[in-house]
PyMOL CGO cylinders between C-alpha atoms (Angstrom):
from pymol import cmd
from pymol.cgo import CYLINDER

trace = [
    CYLINDER, 69.40, 141.16, -71.10, 65.90, 141.05, -72.59, 0.3, 1, 1, 1, 1, 1, 1,
    CYLINDER, 65.90, 141.05, -72.59, 62.52, 141.21, -70.97, 0.3, 1, 1, 1, 1, 1, 1,
    CYLINDER, 62.52, 141.21, -70.97, 62.35, 139.48, -67.60, 0.3, 1, 1, 1, 1, 1, 1,
    CYLINDER, 62.35, 139.48, -67.60, 59.91, 136.68, -66.85, 0.3, 1, 1, 1, 1, 1, 1,
    CYLINDER, 59.91, 136.68, -66.85, 57.79, 137.18, -63.73, 0.3, 1, 1, 1, 1, 1, 1,
    CYLINDER, 57.79, 137.18, -63.73, 57.17, 134.05, -61.67, 0.3, 1, 1, 1, 1, 1, 1,
    CYLINDER, 57.17, 134.05, -61.67, 54.28, 134.22, -59.23, 0.3, 1, 1, 1, 1, 1, 1,
    CYLINDER, 54.28, 134.22, -59.23, 55.36, 131.92, -56.41, 0.3, 1, 1, 1, 1, 1, 1,
    CYLINDER, 55.36, 131.92, -56.41, 53.35, 130.35, -53.61, 0.3, 1, 1, 1, 1, 1, 1,
    CYLINDER, 53.35, 130.35, -53.61, 54.68, 128.48, -50.61, 0.3, 1, 1, 1, 1, 1, 1,
    CYLINDER, 54.68, 128.48, -50.61, 53.41, 127.26, -47.28, 0.3, 1, 1, 1, 1, 1, 1,
    CYLINDER, 53.41, 127.26, -47.28, 54.94, 128.37, -43.99, 0.3, 1, 1, 1, 1, 1, 1,
    CYLINDER, 54.94, 128.37, -43.99, 54.13, 127.05, -40.54, 0.3, 1, 1, 1, 1, 1, 1,
    CYLINDER, 54.13, 127.05, -40.54, 53.31, 130.04, -38.29, 0.3, 1, 1, 1, 1, 1, 1,
    CYLINDER, 53.31, 130.04, -38.29, 51.69, 130.70, -34.91, 0.3, 1, 1, 1, 1, 1, 1,
    CYLINDER, 51.69, 130.70, -34.91, 48.29, 132.34, -35.06, 0.3, 1, 1, 1, 1, 1, 1,
    CYLINDER, 48.29, 132.34, -35.06, 46.97, 134.90, -32.53, 0.3, 1, 1, 1, 1, 1, 1,
    CYLINDER, 46.97, 134.90, -32.53, 45.85, 132.10, -30.21, 0.3, 1, 1, 1, 1, 1, 1,
    CYLINDER, 45.85, 132.10, -30.21, 49.32, 130.52, -30.27, 0.3, 1, 1, 1, 1, 1, 1,
    CYLINDER, 49.32, 130.52, -30.27, 48.32, 127.55, -32.44, 0.3, 1, 1, 1, 1, 1, 1,
    CYLINDER, 48.32, 127.55, -32.44, 50.49, 126.35, -35.29, 0.3, 1, 1, 1, 1, 1, 1,
    CYLINDER, 50.49, 126.35, -35.29, 48.86, 126.73, -38.70, 0.3, 1, 1, 1, 1, 1, 1,
    CYLINDER, 48.86, 126.73, -38.70, 49.95, 126.73, -42.30, 0.3, 1, 1, 1, 1, 1, 1,
    CYLINDER, 49.95, 126.73, -42.30, 49.90, 130.08, -44.01, 0.3, 1, 1, 1, 1, 1, 1,
    CYLINDER, 49.90, 130.08, -44.01, 50.16, 130.49, -47.79, 0.3, 1, 1, 1, 1, 1, 1,
    CYLINDER, 50.16, 130.49, -47.79, 52.65, 133.16, -48.81, 0.3, 1, 1, 1, 1, 1, 1,
    CYLINDER, 52.65, 133.16, -48.81, 52.61, 134.72, -52.28, 0.3, 1, 1, 1, 1, 1, 1,
    CYLINDER, 52.61, 134.72, -52.28, 55.63, 136.42, -53.82, 0.3, 1, 1, 1, 1, 1, 1,
    CYLINDER, 55.63, 136.42, -53.82, 56.74, 137.51, -57.27, 0.3, 1, 1, 1, 1, 1, 1,
    CYLINDER, 56.74, 137.51, -57.27, 60.21, 136.99, -58.68, 0.3, 1, 1, 1, 1, 1, 1,
    CYLINDER, 60.21, 136.99, -58.68, 61.61, 138.32, -61.95, 0.3, 1, 1, 1, 1, 1, 1,
    CYLINDER, 61.61, 138.32, -61.95, 64.05, 136.02, -63.76, 0.3, 1, 1, 1, 1, 1, 1,
    CYLINDER, 64.05, 136.02, -63.76, 65.81, 136.08, -67.14, 0.3, 1, 1, 1, 1, 1, 1,
    CYLINDER, 65.81, 136.08, -67.14, 64.03, 133.61, -69.47, 0.3, 1, 1, 1, 1, 1, 1,
    CYLINDER, 64.03, 133.61, -69.47, 67.30, 132.49, -71.07, 0.3, 1, 1, 1, 1, 1, 1,
    CYLINDER, 67.30, 132.49, -71.07, 68.53, 131.38, -67.62, 0.3, 1, 1, 1, 1, 1, 1,
    CYLINDER, 68.53, 131.38, -67.62, 65.31, 129.47, -66.88, 0.3, 1, 1, 1, 1, 1, 1,
    CYLINDER, 65.31, 129.47, -66.88, 64.46, 125.87, -67.74, 0.3, 1, 1, 1, 1, 1, 1,
    CYLINDER, 64.46, 125.87, -67.74, 61.26, 123.85, -67.39, 0.3, 1, 1, 1, 1, 1, 1,
    CYLINDER, 61.26, 123.85, -67.39, 61.59, 120.08, -67.02, 0.3, 1, 1, 1, 1, 1, 1,
    CYLINDER, 61.59, 120.08, -67.02, 58.46, 118.10, -67.89, 0.3, 1, 1, 1, 1, 1, 1,
    CYLINDER, 58.46, 118.10, -67.89, 58.80, 114.92, -65.85, 0.3, 1, 1, 1, 1, 1, 1,
    CYLINDER, 58.80, 114.92, -65.85, 56.95, 111.69, -66.69, 0.3, 1, 1, 1, 1, 1, 1,
    CYLINDER, 56.95, 111.69, -66.69, 53.90, 113.13, -68.45, 0.3, 1, 1, 1, 1, 1, 1,
    CYLINDER, 53.90, 113.13, -68.45, 53.47, 109.84, -70.28, 0.3, 1, 1, 1, 1, 1, 1,
    CYLINDER, 53.47, 109.84, -70.28, 51.07, 108.74, -73.01, 0.3, 1, 1, 1, 1, 1, 1,
    CYLINDER, 51.07, 108.74, -73.01, 49.53, 106.18, -70.64, 0.3, 1, 1, 1, 1, 1, 1,
    CYLINDER, 49.53, 106.18, -70.64, 49.74, 104.99, -67.04, 0.3, 1, 1, 1, 1, 1, 1,
    CYLINDER, 49.74, 104.99, -67.04, 48.70, 101.83, -65.23, 0.3, 1, 1, 1, 1, 1, 1,
    CYLINDER, 48.70, 101.83, -65.23, 46.82, 103.96, -62.68, 0.3, 1, 1, 1, 1, 1, 1,
    CYLINDER, 46.82, 103.96, -62.68, 43.41, 105.16, -63.87, 0.3, 1, 1, 1, 1, 1, 1,
    CYLINDER, 43.41, 105.16, -63.87, 43.63, 108.03, -61.36, 0.3, 1, 1, 1, 1, 1, 1,
    CYLINDER, 43.63, 108.03, -61.36, 46.95, 109.17, -62.84, 0.3, 1, 1, 1, 1, 1, 1,
    CYLINDER, 46.95, 109.17, -62.84, 45.45, 109.23, -66.33, 0.3, 1, 1, 1, 1, 1, 1,
    CYLINDER, 45.45, 109.23, -66.33, 42.46, 111.29, -65.14, 0.3, 1, 1, 1, 1, 1, 1,
    CYLINDER, 42.46, 111.29, -65.14, 44.73, 113.80, -63.36, 0.3, 1, 1, 1, 1, 1, 1,
    CYLINDER, 44.73, 113.80, -63.36, 47.07, 114.05, -66.32, 0.3, 1, 1, 1, 1, 1, 1,
    CYLINDER, 47.07, 114.05, -66.32, 44.23, 114.74, -68.76, 0.3, 1, 1, 1, 1, 1, 1,
    CYLINDER, 44.23, 114.74, -68.76, 42.91, 117.45, -66.42, 0.3, 1, 1, 1, 1, 1, 1,
    CYLINDER, 42.91, 117.45, -66.42, 46.36, 119.08, -66.18, 0.3, 1, 1, 1, 1, 1, 1,
    CYLINDER, 46.36, 119.08, -66.18, 47.24, 119.02, -69.87, 0.3, 1, 1, 1, 1, 1, 1,
    CYLINDER, 47.24, 119.02, -69.87, 45.41, 122.17, -71.10, 0.3, 1, 1, 1, 1, 1, 1,
    CYLINDER, 45.41, 122.17, -71.10, 46.95, 124.40, -68.44, 0.3, 1, 1, 1, 1, 1, 1,
    CYLINDER, 46.95, 124.40, -68.44, 50.37, 122.79, -68.78, 0.3, 1, 1, 1, 1, 1, 1,
    CYLINDER, 50.37, 122.79, -68.78, 50.32, 123.27, -72.56, 0.3, 1, 1, 1, 1, 1, 1,
    CYLINDER, 50.32, 123.27, -72.56, 49.34, 126.93, -72.12, 0.3, 1, 1, 1, 1, 1, 1,
    CYLINDER, 49.34, 126.93, -72.12, 52.23, 127.49, -69.67, 0.3, 1, 1, 1, 1, 1, 1,
    CYLINDER, 52.23, 127.49, -69.67, 54.74, 125.76, -71.96, 0.3, 1, 1, 1, 1, 1, 1,
    CYLINDER, 54.74, 125.76, -71.96, 53.56, 127.73, -75.00, 0.3, 1, 1, 1, 1, 1, 1,
    CYLINDER, 53.56, 127.73, -75.00, 53.89, 131.05, -73.16, 0.3, 1, 1, 1, 1, 1, 1,
    CYLINDER, 53.89, 131.05, -73.16, 57.25, 130.11, -71.62, 0.3, 1, 1, 1, 1, 1, 1,
    CYLINDER, 57.25, 130.11, -71.62, 58.70, 128.96, -74.94, 0.3, 1, 1, 1, 1, 1, 1,
    CYLINDER, 58.70, 128.96, -74.94, 57.58, 132.21, -76.60, 0.3, 1, 1, 1, 1, 1, 1,
    CYLINDER, 57.58, 132.21, -76.60, 59.53, 134.16, -73.94, 0.3, 1, 1, 1, 1, 1, 1,
    CYLINDER, 59.53, 134.16, -73.94, 62.70, 132.11, -74.48, 0.3, 1, 1, 1, 1, 1, 1,
    CYLINDER, 62.70, 132.11, -74.48, 62.52, 129.64, -71.59, 0.3, 1, 1, 1, 1, 1, 1,
    CYLINDER, 62.52, 129.64, -71.59, 64.40, 126.38, -72.22, 0.3, 1, 1, 1, 1, 1, 1,
    CYLINDER, 64.40, 126.38, -72.22, 62.23, 123.23, -72.17, 0.3, 1, 1, 1, 1, 1, 1,
    CYLINDER, 62.23, 123.23, -72.17, 63.44, 119.71, -71.40, 0.3, 1, 1, 1, 1, 1, 1,
    CYLINDER, 63.44, 119.71, -71.40, 61.08, 116.78, -71.91, 0.3, 1, 1, 1, 1, 1, 1,
    CYLINDER, 61.08, 116.78, -71.91, 61.92, 113.97, -69.45, 0.3, 1, 1, 1, 1, 1, 1,
    CYLINDER, 61.92, 113.97, -69.45, 59.55, 111.04, -69.98, 0.3, 1, 1, 1, 1, 1, 1,
    CYLINDER, 59.55, 111.04, -69.98, 61.51, 108.34, -68.12, 0.3, 1, 1, 1, 1, 1, 1,
    CYLINDER, 61.51, 108.34, -68.12, 62.08, 104.93, -69.70, 0.3, 1, 1, 1, 1, 1, 1,
    CYLINDER, 62.08, 104.93, -69.70, 61.10, 106.07, -73.21, 0.3, 1, 1, 1, 1, 1, 1,
    CYLINDER, 61.10, 106.07, -73.21, 64.35, 107.29, -74.79, 0.3, 1, 1, 1, 1, 1, 1,
    CYLINDER, 64.35, 107.29, -74.79, 64.29, 104.57, -77.47, 0.3, 1, 1, 1, 1, 1, 1,
    CYLINDER, 64.29, 104.57, -77.47, 61.14, 106.19, -78.89, 0.3, 1, 1, 1, 1, 1, 1,
    CYLINDER, 61.14, 106.19, -78.89, 63.02, 109.48, -79.34, 0.3, 1, 1, 1, 1, 1, 1,
    CYLINDER, 63.02, 109.48, -79.34, 66.43, 108.11, -80.38, 0.3, 1, 1, 1, 1, 1, 1,
    CYLINDER, 66.43, 108.11, -80.38, 66.56, 109.80, -83.81, 0.3, 1, 1, 1, 1, 1, 1,
    CYLINDER, 66.56, 109.80, -83.81, 64.68, 113.01, -83.01, 0.3, 1, 1, 1, 1, 1, 1,
    CYLINDER, 64.68, 113.01, -83.01, 66.58, 116.33, -83.17, 0.3, 1, 1, 1, 1, 1, 1,
    CYLINDER, 66.58, 116.33, -83.17, 65.56, 117.28, -79.62, 0.3, 1, 1, 1, 1, 1, 1,
    CYLINDER, 65.56, 117.28, -79.62, 67.11, 114.05, -78.30, 0.3, 1, 1, 1, 1, 1, 1,
    CYLINDER, 67.11, 114.05, -78.30, 70.22, 114.40, -80.45, 0.3, 1, 1, 1, 1, 1, 1,
    CYLINDER, 70.22, 114.40, -80.45, 70.63, 118.01, -79.28, 0.3, 1, 1, 1, 1, 1, 1,
    CYLINDER, 70.63, 118.01, -79.28, 70.86, 116.77, -75.69, 0.3, 1, 1, 1, 1, 1, 1,
    CYLINDER, 70.86, 116.77, -75.69, 73.31, 114.02, -76.62, 0.3, 1, 1, 1, 1, 1, 1,
    CYLINDER, 73.31, 114.02, -76.62, 75.59, 116.60, -78.26, 0.3, 1, 1, 1, 1, 1, 1,
    CYLINDER, 75.59, 116.60, -78.26, 76.01, 118.63, -75.05, 0.3, 1, 1, 1, 1, 1, 1,
    CYLINDER, 76.01, 118.63, -75.05, 79.53, 118.07, -73.65, 0.3, 1, 1, 1, 1, 1, 1,
    CYLINDER, 79.53, 118.07, -73.65, 79.16, 115.98, -70.50, 0.3, 1, 1, 1, 1, 1, 1,
    CYLINDER, 79.16, 115.98, -70.50, 80.33, 117.32, -67.16, 0.3, 1, 1, 1, 1, 1, 1,
    CYLINDER, 80.33, 117.32, -67.16, 80.50, 115.49, -63.87, 0.3, 1, 1, 1, 1, 1, 1,
    CYLINDER, 80.50, 115.49, -63.87, 77.83, 116.63, -61.41, 0.3, 1, 1, 1, 1, 1, 1,
    CYLINDER, 77.83, 116.63, -61.41, 79.15, 117.64, -57.99, 0.3, 1, 1, 1, 1, 1, 1,
    CYLINDER, 79.15, 117.64, -57.99, 79.28, 114.88, -55.39, 0.3, 1, 1, 1, 1, 1, 1,
    CYLINDER, 79.28, 114.88, -55.39, 76.15, 114.30, -53.34, 0.3, 1, 1, 1, 1, 1, 1,
    CYLINDER, 76.15, 114.30, -53.34, 75.94, 116.30, -50.17, 0.3, 1, 1, 1, 1, 1, 1,
    CYLINDER, 75.94, 116.30, -50.17, 75.70, 114.44, -46.90, 0.3, 1, 1, 1, 1, 1, 1,
    CYLINDER, 75.70, 114.44, -46.90, 72.01, 115.11, -46.44, 0.3, 1, 1, 1, 1, 1, 1,
    CYLINDER, 72.01, 115.11, -46.44, 69.34, 112.77, -45.10, 0.3, 1, 1, 1, 1, 1, 1,
    CYLINDER, 69.34, 112.77, -45.10, 66.32, 112.48, -47.37, 0.3, 1, 1, 1, 1, 1, 1,
    CYLINDER, 66.32, 112.48, -47.37, 63.22, 112.95, -45.24, 0.3, 1, 1, 1, 1, 1, 1,
    CYLINDER, 63.22, 112.95, -45.24, 60.28, 110.57, -45.65, 0.3, 1, 1, 1, 1, 1, 1,
    CYLINDER, 60.28, 110.57, -45.65, 57.60, 111.50, -48.14, 0.3, 1, 1, 1, 1, 1, 1,
    CYLINDER, 57.60, 111.50, -48.14, 54.77, 113.54, -46.63, 0.3, 1, 1, 1, 1, 1, 1,
    CYLINDER, 54.77, 113.54, -46.63, 52.23, 110.97, -47.83, 0.3, 1, 1, 1, 1, 1, 1,
    CYLINDER, 52.23, 110.97, -47.83, 51.96, 107.19, -48.01, 0.3, 1, 1, 1, 1, 1, 1,
    CYLINDER, 51.96, 107.19, -48.01, 53.49, 106.21, -51.38, 0.3, 1, 1, 1, 1, 1, 1,
    CYLINDER, 53.49, 106.21, -51.38, 53.11, 102.46, -50.93, 0.3, 1, 1, 1, 1, 1, 1,
    CYLINDER, 53.11, 102.46, -50.93, 50.40, 102.48, -53.63, 0.3, 1, 1, 1, 1, 1, 1,
    CYLINDER, 50.40, 102.48, -53.63, 53.05, 103.66, -56.15, 0.3, 1, 1, 1, 1, 1, 1,
    CYLINDER, 53.05, 103.66, -56.15, 51.08, 106.80, -56.89, 0.3, 1, 1, 1, 1, 1, 1,
    CYLINDER, 51.08, 106.80, -56.89, 47.66, 105.30, -57.53, 0.3, 1, 1, 1, 1, 1, 1,
    CYLINDER, 47.66, 105.30, -57.53, 44.49, 106.22, -55.70, 0.3, 1, 1, 1, 1, 1, 1,
    CYLINDER, 44.49, 106.22, -55.70, 42.21, 104.05, -57.83, 0.3, 1, 1, 1, 1, 1, 1,
    CYLINDER, 42.21, 104.05, -57.83, 42.97, 100.60, -56.43, 0.3, 1, 1, 1, 1, 1, 1,
    CYLINDER, 42.97, 100.60, -56.43, 44.84, 98.85, -59.24, 0.3, 1, 1, 1, 1, 1, 1,
    CYLINDER, 44.84, 98.85, -59.24, 46.29, 95.61, -57.83, 0.3, 1, 1, 1, 1, 1, 1,
    CYLINDER, 46.29, 95.61, -57.83, 49.73, 95.94, -59.46, 0.3, 1, 1, 1, 1, 1, 1,
    CYLINDER, 49.73, 95.94, -59.46, 51.87, 98.35, -61.43, 0.3, 1, 1, 1, 1, 1, 1,
    CYLINDER, 51.87, 98.35, -61.43, 53.39, 97.83, -64.87, 0.3, 1, 1, 1, 1, 1, 1,
    CYLINDER, 53.39, 97.83, -64.87, 55.06, 99.92, -67.57, 0.3, 1, 1, 1, 1, 1, 1,
    CYLINDER, 55.06, 99.92, -67.57, 52.09, 101.27, -69.53, 0.3, 1, 1, 1, 1, 1, 1,
    CYLINDER, 52.09, 101.27, -69.53, 53.95, 104.15, -71.22, 0.3, 1, 1, 1, 1, 1, 1,
    CYLINDER, 53.95, 104.15, -71.22, 55.99, 104.29, -74.39, 0.3, 1, 1, 1, 1, 1, 1,
    CYLINDER, 55.99, 104.29, -74.39, 56.46, 108.05, -74.88, 0.3, 1, 1, 1, 1, 1, 1,
    CYLINDER, 56.46, 108.05, -74.88, 55.46, 111.46, -73.57, 0.3, 1, 1, 1, 1, 1, 1,
    CYLINDER, 55.46, 111.46, -73.57, 51.79, 112.38, -73.96, 0.3, 1, 1, 1, 1, 1, 1,
    CYLINDER, 51.79, 112.38, -73.96, 51.38, 113.38, -77.63, 0.3, 1, 1, 1, 1, 1, 1,
    CYLINDER, 51.38, 113.38, -77.63, 49.38, 116.51, -76.73, 0.3, 1, 1, 1, 1, 1, 1,
    CYLINDER, 49.38, 116.51, -76.73, 52.57, 118.09, -75.33, 0.3, 1, 1, 1, 1, 1, 1,
    CYLINDER, 52.57, 118.09, -75.33, 54.44, 119.67, -78.23, 0.3, 1, 1, 1, 1, 1, 1,
    CYLINDER, 54.44, 119.67, -78.23, 58.16, 119.03, -78.56, 0.3, 1, 1, 1, 1, 1, 1,
    CYLINDER, 58.16, 119.03, -78.56, 59.72, 121.86, -80.56, 0.3, 1, 1, 1, 1, 1, 1,
    CYLINDER, 59.72, 121.86, -80.56, 62.38, 119.92, -82.44, 0.3, 1, 1, 1, 1, 1, 1,
    CYLINDER, 62.38, 119.92, -82.44, 64.19, 123.15, -83.32, 0.3, 1, 1, 1, 1, 1, 1,
    CYLINDER, 64.19, 123.15, -83.32, 64.98, 124.13, -79.71, 0.3, 1, 1, 1, 1, 1, 1,
    CYLINDER, 64.98, 124.13, -79.71, 63.63, 121.76, -77.01, 0.3, 1, 1, 1, 1, 1, 1,
    CYLINDER, 63.63, 121.76, -77.01, 65.60, 118.86, -75.53, 0.3, 1, 1, 1, 1, 1, 1,
    CYLINDER, 65.60, 118.86, -75.53, 64.73, 115.30, -74.50, 0.3, 1, 1, 1, 1, 1, 1,
    CYLINDER, 64.73, 115.30, -74.50, 66.44, 113.31, -71.75, 0.3, 1, 1, 1, 1, 1, 1,
    CYLINDER, 66.44, 113.31, -71.75, 65.72, 111.15, -68.73, 0.3, 1, 1, 1, 1, 1, 1,
    CYLINDER, 65.72, 111.15, -68.73, 69.37, 111.09, -67.67, 0.3, 1, 1, 1, 1, 1, 1,
    CYLINDER, 69.37, 111.09, -67.67, 70.44, 113.18, -64.70, 0.3, 1, 1, 1, 1, 1, 1,
    CYLINDER, 70.44, 113.18, -64.70, 74.01, 113.72, -65.92, 0.3, 1, 1, 1, 1, 1, 1,
    CYLINDER, 74.01, 113.72, -65.92, 72.84, 114.84, -69.37, 0.3, 1, 1, 1, 1, 1, 1,
    CYLINDER, 72.84, 114.84, -69.37, 70.38, 117.28, -67.85, 0.3, 1, 1, 1, 1, 1, 1,
    CYLINDER, 70.38, 117.28, -67.85, 72.91, 118.58, -65.33, 0.3, 1, 1, 1, 1, 1, 1,
    CYLINDER, 72.91, 118.58, -65.33, 75.41, 119.10, -68.17, 0.3, 1, 1, 1, 1, 1, 1,
    CYLINDER, 75.41, 119.10, -68.17, 72.88, 121.13, -70.13, 0.3, 1, 1, 1, 1, 1, 1,
    CYLINDER, 72.88, 121.13, -70.13, 71.92, 123.25, -67.11, 0.3, 1, 1, 1, 1, 1, 1,
    CYLINDER, 71.92, 123.25, -67.11, 75.59, 123.93, -66.38, 0.3, 1, 1, 1, 1, 1, 1,
    CYLINDER, 75.59, 123.93, -66.38, 76.43, 124.77, -70.01, 0.3, 1, 1, 1, 1, 1, 1,
    CYLINDER, 76.43, 124.77, -70.01, 73.56, 127.26, -70.24, 0.3, 1, 1, 1, 1, 1, 1,
    CYLINDER, 73.56, 127.26, -70.24, 74.19, 128.68, -66.74, 0.3, 1, 1, 1, 1, 1, 1,
    CYLINDER, 74.19, 128.68, -66.74, 70.59, 128.01, -65.74, 0.3, 1, 1, 1, 1, 1, 1,
    CYLINDER, 70.59, 128.01, -65.74, 69.57, 129.83, -62.55, 0.3, 1, 1, 1, 1, 1, 1,
    CYLINDER, 69.57, 129.83, -62.55, 65.88, 128.86, -62.29, 0.3, 1, 1, 1, 1, 1, 1,
    CYLINDER, 65.88, 128.86, -62.29, 64.64, 125.29, -62.67, 0.3, 1, 1, 1, 1, 1, 1,
    CYLINDER, 64.64, 125.29, -62.67, 60.89, 124.68, -62.85, 0.3, 1, 1, 1, 1, 1, 1,
    CYLINDER, 60.89, 124.68, -62.85, 59.58, 121.10, -62.74, 0.3, 1, 1, 1, 1, 1, 1,
    CYLINDER, 59.58, 121.10, -62.74, 56.17, 119.99, -64.03, 0.3, 1, 1, 1, 1, 1, 1,
    CYLINDER, 56.17, 119.99, -64.03, 54.55, 116.59, -63.64, 0.3, 1, 1, 1, 1, 1, 1,
    CYLINDER, 54.55, 116.59, -63.64, 51.53, 114.70, -62.43, 0.3, 1, 1, 1, 1, 1, 1,
    CYLINDER, 51.53, 114.70, -62.43, 52.77, 112.81, -59.33, 0.3, 1, 1, 1, 1, 1, 1,
    CYLINDER, 52.77, 112.81, -59.33, 54.77, 114.97, -56.94, 0.3, 1, 1, 1, 1, 1, 1,
    CYLINDER, 54.77, 114.97, -56.94, 54.97, 112.07, -54.50, 0.3, 1, 1, 1, 1, 1, 1,
    CYLINDER, 54.97, 112.07, -54.50, 56.67, 109.77, -57.00, 0.3, 1, 1, 1, 1, 1, 1,
    CYLINDER, 56.67, 109.77, -57.00, 58.06, 111.25, -60.19, 0.3, 1, 1, 1, 1, 1, 1,
    CYLINDER, 58.06, 111.25, -60.19, 58.88, 114.79, -59.13, 0.3, 1, 1, 1, 1, 1, 1,
    CYLINDER, 58.88, 114.79, -59.13, 60.52, 113.94, -55.81, 0.3, 1, 1, 1, 1, 1, 1,
    CYLINDER, 60.52, 113.94, -55.81, 62.14, 110.60, -56.63, 0.3, 1, 1, 1, 1, 1, 1,
    CYLINDER, 62.14, 110.60, -56.63, 63.22, 110.54, -60.28, 0.3, 1, 1, 1, 1, 1, 1,
    CYLINDER, 63.22, 110.54, -60.28, 66.96, 110.96, -60.49, 0.3, 1, 1, 1, 1, 1, 1,
    CYLINDER, 66.96, 110.96, -60.49, 66.59, 113.98, -62.77, 0.3, 1, 1, 1, 1, 1, 1,
    CYLINDER, 66.59, 113.98, -62.77, 64.51, 115.85, -60.25, 0.3, 1, 1, 1, 1, 1, 1,
    CYLINDER, 64.51, 115.85, -60.25, 64.11, 117.30, -56.81, 0.3, 1, 1, 1, 1, 1, 1,
    CYLINDER, 64.11, 117.30, -56.81, 65.77, 115.10, -54.20, 0.3, 1, 1, 1, 1, 1, 1,
    CYLINDER, 65.77, 115.10, -54.20, 68.84, 114.45, -56.32, 0.3, 1, 1, 1, 1, 1, 1,
    CYLINDER, 68.84, 114.45, -56.32, 69.17, 118.13, -57.20, 0.3, 1, 1, 1, 1, 1, 1,
    CYLINDER, 69.17, 118.13, -57.20, 69.01, 118.87, -53.46, 0.3, 1, 1, 1, 1, 1, 1,
    CYLINDER, 69.01, 118.87, -53.46, 71.78, 116.35, -52.87, 0.3, 1, 1, 1, 1, 1, 1,
    CYLINDER, 71.78, 116.35, -52.87, 74.06, 117.77, -55.56, 0.3, 1, 1, 1, 1, 1, 1,
    CYLINDER, 74.06, 117.77, -55.56, 73.22, 121.44, -55.07, 0.3, 1, 1, 1, 1, 1, 1,
]
cmd.load_cgo(trace, "trace")
């Protein structure tokens, strides 16, 4: 095993303060993981979006995201690009073909688990800038995010991604994206479905 990757993790926990009131406390921990058993999925960081607010947030996130991906790739972390509804754009690229060549396995059956409601109102489809309707504005991943054709993978298919994670015995899955209320929680490649299937 090579050099471990240190993840600095932050989570909120509901605790009782000295006066007996419930309050959220931020807890910080560090966890060391093997890079070759770690994968980052970049979810729906598209080249455009119908929501002006989404575009502004994405542009603000890109420099830090690119820095994280560059550092992670240099340490040997696997990177999967998952820009939903754009696979035709990548059909002939080596990173897409690499994913298609992974032997497919059947994900485990969904667990009997109720999906709780989102913690925010998502009826605006992820926009906070008042656009009257949504439409497909994207055709690919944002071009500022490098796809290393010699080692990265491209997929928006949950079974393909699960098959890759199983084949590589991935233990840590990190997910990056701009809309945690929509793309990260609800895309079939991401959080709620991974919770259902373990």
